[in-house]
C-alpha positions in Angstrom: 0.0 0.0 0.0 1.3 3.4 -1.0 -0.4 6.4 0.6 -0.3 10.1 -0.2 -1.8 12.6 2.1 -3.4 15.8 0.8 -3.2 18.2 3.7 -6.0 20.8 3.4 -7.0 21.4 7.0 -10.6 20.2 7.5 -10.7 19.2 3.8 -7.7 16.8 4.1 -7.9 13.4 2.6 -5.8 10.3 1.7 -4.9 8.8 -1.7 -4.4 5.1 -1.3 -2.6 3.1 -4.1 -2.5 -0.6 -4.2 -3.2 -3.5 -6.5 -6.6 -5.0 -5.7 -7.9 -2.1 -3.6 -11.1 -1.9 -5.7 -12.3 -5.1 -4.1 -11.6 -3.7 -0.7 -13.2 -0.3 -1.3 -16.0 -0.8 1.3 -13.5 -1.3 4.1 -11.6 1.9 3.2 -14.8 3.8 3.0 -15.7 2.7 6.5 -12.3 3.7 7.7 -12.9 7.2 6.2 -16.1 7.3 8.2 -18.3 7.7 5.2 -21.9 6.9 6.1 -25.3 6.8 4.3 -26.4 5.5 0.9 -23.8 5.3 -1.8 -24.4 6.4 -5.4 -21.9 4.9 -7.8 -21.5 7.1 -10.9 -19.7 5.4 -13.8 -19.9 5.3 -17.6 -21.1 2.8 -20.2 -17.5 1.5 -20.7 -16.2 1.2 -17.2 -19.4 0.1 -15.4 -19.6 -3.3 -17.1 -15.9 -3.9 -16.2 -15.6 -2.8 -12.6 -19.0 -1.8 -11.1 -19.9 -5.3 -9.9 -16.6 -5.6 -8.0 -17.2 -2.3 -6.3 -20.9 -3.1 -5.5 -19.9 -6.4 -3.9 -17.3 -4.7 -1.7 -19.8 -2.0 -0.6 -22.5 -4.5 0.2 -20.1 -6.6 2.2 -19.3 -3.5 4.2 -23.0 -2.9 4.9 -23.6 0.0 2.4 -26.7 0.3 0.3 -25.7 1.5 -3.2 -27.2 2.4 -6.5 -25.5 2.6 -9.9 -25.9 5.5 -12.2 -24.3 5.2 -15.7 -23.7 8.0 -18.3 -22.5 7.5 -21.9 -18.7 7.2 -22.1 -16.9 10.1 -23.7 -16.3 13.8 -23.2 -19.8 14.7 -24.4 -21.1 13.5 -21.0 -19.3 16.3 -19.2 -22.2 18.7 -19.8 -24.8 20.7 -17.8 -27.5 18.5 -19.3 -25.9 15.3 -18.1 -25.3 16.9 -14.7 -29.1 17.7 -14.5 -30.0 14.2 -15.6 -27.7 12.7 -13.0 -29.1 14.9 -10.2 -32.6 13.8 -11.1 -31.5 10.1 -11.2 -30.1 10.5 -7.7 -33.2 12.1 -6.4 -35.4 9.4 -8.0 -33.3 6.7 -6.4 -33.9 8.2 -2.9 -30.6 9.9 -2.3 -30.4 12.9 0.0 -28.0 15.1 1.9 -26.8 12.0 3.9 -25.8 10.2 0.8 -22.3 10.2 -0.9 -21.2 9.7 -4.4 -18.4 7.4 -5.7 -16.9 8.4 -9.1 -15.8 5.2 -10.8 -14.2 6.0 -14.1 -11.8 8.4 -15.9 -11.5 12.1 -15.9 -15.0 12.7 -17.4 -16.8 10.7 -14.8 -14.7 12.2 -12.0 -15.3 15.8 -13.1 -19.0 15.2 -13.7 -19.6 13.2 -10.5 -17.6 15.6 -8.4 -19.6 18.6 -9.8 -22.9 16.8 -9.1 -21.7 16.0 -5.6 -20.9 19.7 -5.1 -24.4 20.9 -6.0 -26.8 18.0 -5.1 -28.5 19.0 -1.8 -26.0 21.9 -1.8 -23.1 19.5 -1.5 -22.5 15.9 -0.4 -19.3 14.0 0.0 -17.7 12.0 -2.8 -15.0 9.5 -3.4 -12.8 9.1 -6.4 -11.9 5.7 -7.8 -10.1 6.6 -11.1 -9.7 4.1 -13.9 -7.5 5.8 -16.4 -3.9 7.1 -16.3 -5.1 10.7 -16.7 -7.5 10.4 -13.8 -5.1 8.4 -11.7 -2.2 10.8 -11.7 -4.0 14.0 -12.3 -7.8 14.8 -12.3 -8.8 12.6 -9.3 -6.7 14.7 -6.9 -7.1 18.4 -6.2 -10.9 19.0 -6.0 -11.4 20.6 -9.4 -14.8 19.6 -10.7 -16.8 20.8 -13.7 -18.4 20.5 -17.1 -17.8 21.8 -20.5 -19.9 24.3 -22.5 -19.6 25.2 -26.2 -17.4 28.1 -25.4 -14.7 26.1 -23.7 -13.6 23.2 -21.5 -14.3 23.2 -17.7 -15.8 26.7 -17.8 -18.6 25.7 -15.4 -17.5 24.1 -12.1 -16.2 24.5 -8.6 -13.7 23.2 -6.1 -15.0 20.3 -4.1 -12.4 18.0 -2.6 -13.0 14.3 -2.4 -13.1 12.6 1.0 -10.9 9.7 -0.3 -9.2 8.5 -3.5 -8.6 4.8 -4.1 -6.2 3.9 -7.0 -6.1 0.3 -8.2 -3.3 -0.1 -10.8 -4.9 -3.4 -12.0 -7.8 -1.6 -13.6 -5.4 0.0 -16.1 -5.1 -3.5 -17.7 -8.6 -3.1 -19.2 -7.9 0.2 -20.9 -7.8 0.4 -24.7 -4.4 1.2 -26.1 -5.2 4.8 -27.1 -6.7 5.7 -23.7 -3.8 4.0 -21.9 -1.2 6.0 -23.8 -2.9 9.4 -23.7 -2.7 9.5 -20.0 1.1 9.5 -19.9 1.0 13.1 -21.2 0.0 14.1 -17.7 2.6 11.9 -16.0 5.3 13.4 -18.3 4.0 16.9 -17.4 4.5 16.2 -13.7 8.0 15.1 -14.3 8.7 18.1 -16.5 7.6 20.7 -14.0 8.8 19.1 -10.7 10.8 15.9 -11.0 13.3 15.7 -13.8 14.6 12.3 -12.6 11.1 10.8 -13.1 11.6 11.3 -16.9 14.0 8.4 -16.8 11.6 6.2 -14.8 8.8 6.9 -17.3 11.2 6.1 -20.2 11.9 2.7 -18.6 8.3 1.7 -18.8 7.1 -0.5 -21.6 4.3 1.3 -23.5 2.9 -2.1 -24.6 2.6 -3.3 -21.1 -0.2 -2.4 -18.6 2.1 -2.6 -15.6 2.7 0.7 -14.0 4.4 0.4 -10.5 2.2 1.6 -7.7 5.3 3.5 -6.3 5.6 5.5 -9.6 1.9 6.3 -9.5 2.1 7.5 -5.9 5.2 9.6 -6.8 3.2 11.3 -9.6 0.2 11.9 -7.3 2.5 13.4 -4.6 3.7 16.1 -7.0 0.2 17.2 -7.6 -0.7 16.9 -3.9 2.1 19.2 -2.8 1.2 21.8 -5.3 -2.5 21.6 -4.4 -1.6 22.0 -0.7 0.3 25.2 -1.5 -2.4 26.8 -3.6 -5.7 24.9 -3.3 -7.8 27.5 -5.2 -5.2 28.6 -7.7 -4.9 32.1 -6.3 -1.2 32.3 -5.7 0.1 31.2 -9.1 1.6 27.9 -7.7 -1.1 25.6 -8.8 -1.0 27.2 -12.2 2.3 25.2 -12.8 0.0 22.1 -13.3 -1.2 23.9 -16.5 2.1 23.2 -18.3 1.0 22.3 -21.9 -2.6 23.0 -21.1 -3.1 26.5 -22.4 -2.6 25.7 -26.1 -3.6 22.1 -25.4 -7.1 23.0 -24.2 -7.4 25.3 -27.2 -6.6 22.4 -29.5 -8.9 20.0 -27.7 -11.8 22.5 -27.9 -11.2 23.1 -31.6 -12.7 19.8 -32.5 -16.0 18.2 -31.2 -15.4 17.1 -27.7 -13.8 13.6 -27.5 -12.5 13.6 -31.1 -9.0 14.5 -29.7 -8.3 12.9 -26.4 -7.3 15.2 -23.5 -3.8 13.7 -23.2 -3.3 13.9 -27.0 -4.1 17.6 -27.0 -1.8 18.1 -24.0 1.0 16.4 -25.8 0.7 19.0 -28.6 0.4 21.7 -25.9 3.6 20.5 -24.2 5.5 20.6 -27.5 4.4 24.2 -28.0 5.3 25.1 -24.4 8.8 23.5 -24.9 9.3 25.6 -28.0 8.4 28.8 -26.1 10.5 27.6 -23.2 13.6 27.4 -25.4 13.0 30.8 -26.9 11.9 32.7 -23.8 13.2 30.9 -20.8 16.4 29.4 -22.2 15.4 25.8 -21.8 18.3 23.7 -23.3 17.3 22.0 -26.5 18.7 18.7 -25.2 16.2 18.8 -22.3 13.3 19.7 -24.6 14.3 16.8 -26.9 14.2 14.4 -23.9 10.6 15.3 -23.2 9.6 15.1 -26.8 11.2 11.7 -27.2 9.3 10.5 -24.2 6.0 11.7 -25.7 6.9 9.9 -28.9 7.6 6.7 -26.9 4.0 6.6 -25.8 2.9 7.3 -29.4 1.4 10.7 -28.5 0.8 13.2 -31.3 3.3 16.0 -31.8 2.1 17.4 -35.2 -1.0 19.5 -35.4 -3.4 18.5 -38.3 -3.8 21.2 -40.9 -7.6 21.3 -40.6 -7.2 22.8 -37.1 -6.4 26.4 -37.9 -4.2 28.6 -35.8 -6.9 31.2 -35.6 -9.4 28.7 -34.2 -7.0 27.5 -31.5 -6.3 31.1 -30.5 -10.0 31.8 -30.3 -10.6 28.8 -28.1 -7.7 29.3 -25.8 -8.6 33.0 -25.3 -11.7 31.8 -23.4 -9.7 29.5 -21.2 -9.7 29.9 -17.4 -5.9 30.4 -17.5 -6.3 33.9 -18.8 -6.6 36.5 -16.1 -8.4 39.7 -17.1 -7.3 39.0 -20.6 -3.6 38.6 -19.7 -1.8 35.4 -20.7 -0.3 33.3 -17.9 1.8 30.7 -19.6 3.9 28.0 -17.9 7.4 27.6 -19.1 10.4 25.6 -18.2 13.9 27.0 -17.3 15.1 23.4 -17.0 13.4 20.1 -16.7 11.9 20.0 -13.3 12.0 23.8 -13.0 8.7 25.4 -14.1 7.4 28.9 -13.6 4.5 31.1 -14.7 5.6 33.6 -17.3 3.8 37.0 -17.9 5.7 38.0 -21.0 4.3 35.6 -23.5 2.4 37.5 -26.2 -0.4 36.5 -28.6 2.2 36.6 -31.4 4.3 34.1 -29.4 1.3 31.8 -29.1 0.6 32.0 -32.8 4.2 31.2 -33.6 4.2 28.2 -31.2 0.9 26.8 -32.7 2.3 27.2 -36.2 5.5 25.4 -35.0 3.3 22.4 -34.3 2.7 21.9 -38.0 6.4 21.1 -38.6 6.9 17.3 -38.1 9.4 16.3 -35.4 12.4 14.8 -36.9 14.5 12.0 -35.3 17.4 13.2 -33.2 
């Protein structure tokens, strides 16, 4: 068992990482003193694979639970699905004494967490992430929300989970594309705070589903420490987690939601951020190349399709939450492991970085 504590005063919680922990979830919910009726929120892909194991564990621990399934995919992260889910919970007899368990990837976690924050003006929830993206990133930190046509995650709030349970064995059921895309977030964590982790990630076999629990916990700890220092992203510290996300979110929002996976868009955003880091922050080209090679190792995209225009990406990213009063806050690297928020990046710089993505990456 690897455990990472997220110390947020009365909102503190634990992230537990261990193979087989899904089948023991009920026990850990009891230890976290969660009471009342449990609502499992999952999607049409994950529920058939893992919901029965979770339900059996909850029932063995004495919990009454109901299962609520949404269609898999980014389109479910919407206000309409949030309303449908709230109505489903009410119809199933849930109230302010209930709690929600998010069983799924980032979409399920964000949606279920958002619903938990508004149902009966807020009820507890638990994260049980099932993808690399959600395991190392979105399940920790309390950001919940849904998308609207104008941009990603523009409607939401901070609502910290009471507990996060990570079972590396569930990663074995992921399709190849969904498995690989998640490593963009793991690579991001290494790039901003732990350069040595780049070597550990490079040692993984992309064709295998085995990700050491210790490496997962190490990734989570990076995010936990940053969240502790700046829970509501008011000090500029938590913004470091947005490395690759400003342009990445613009790219993701330029196509119908779900057409480009989140990690795939972030991979492109990281390449753009590396280009700007070399030009503005003096990042050595050798370190930039190390990160690019790692993205390539996991077969993540590094070249922007021509049909996604630079103007469209700029339009989409201009609505992103990472803009403050119209000013650009862009995360750059001085060195691998040494990130900072830069205030000098201009729109012209962004345009040049997006255009740079149209140039294929050549072999070193």
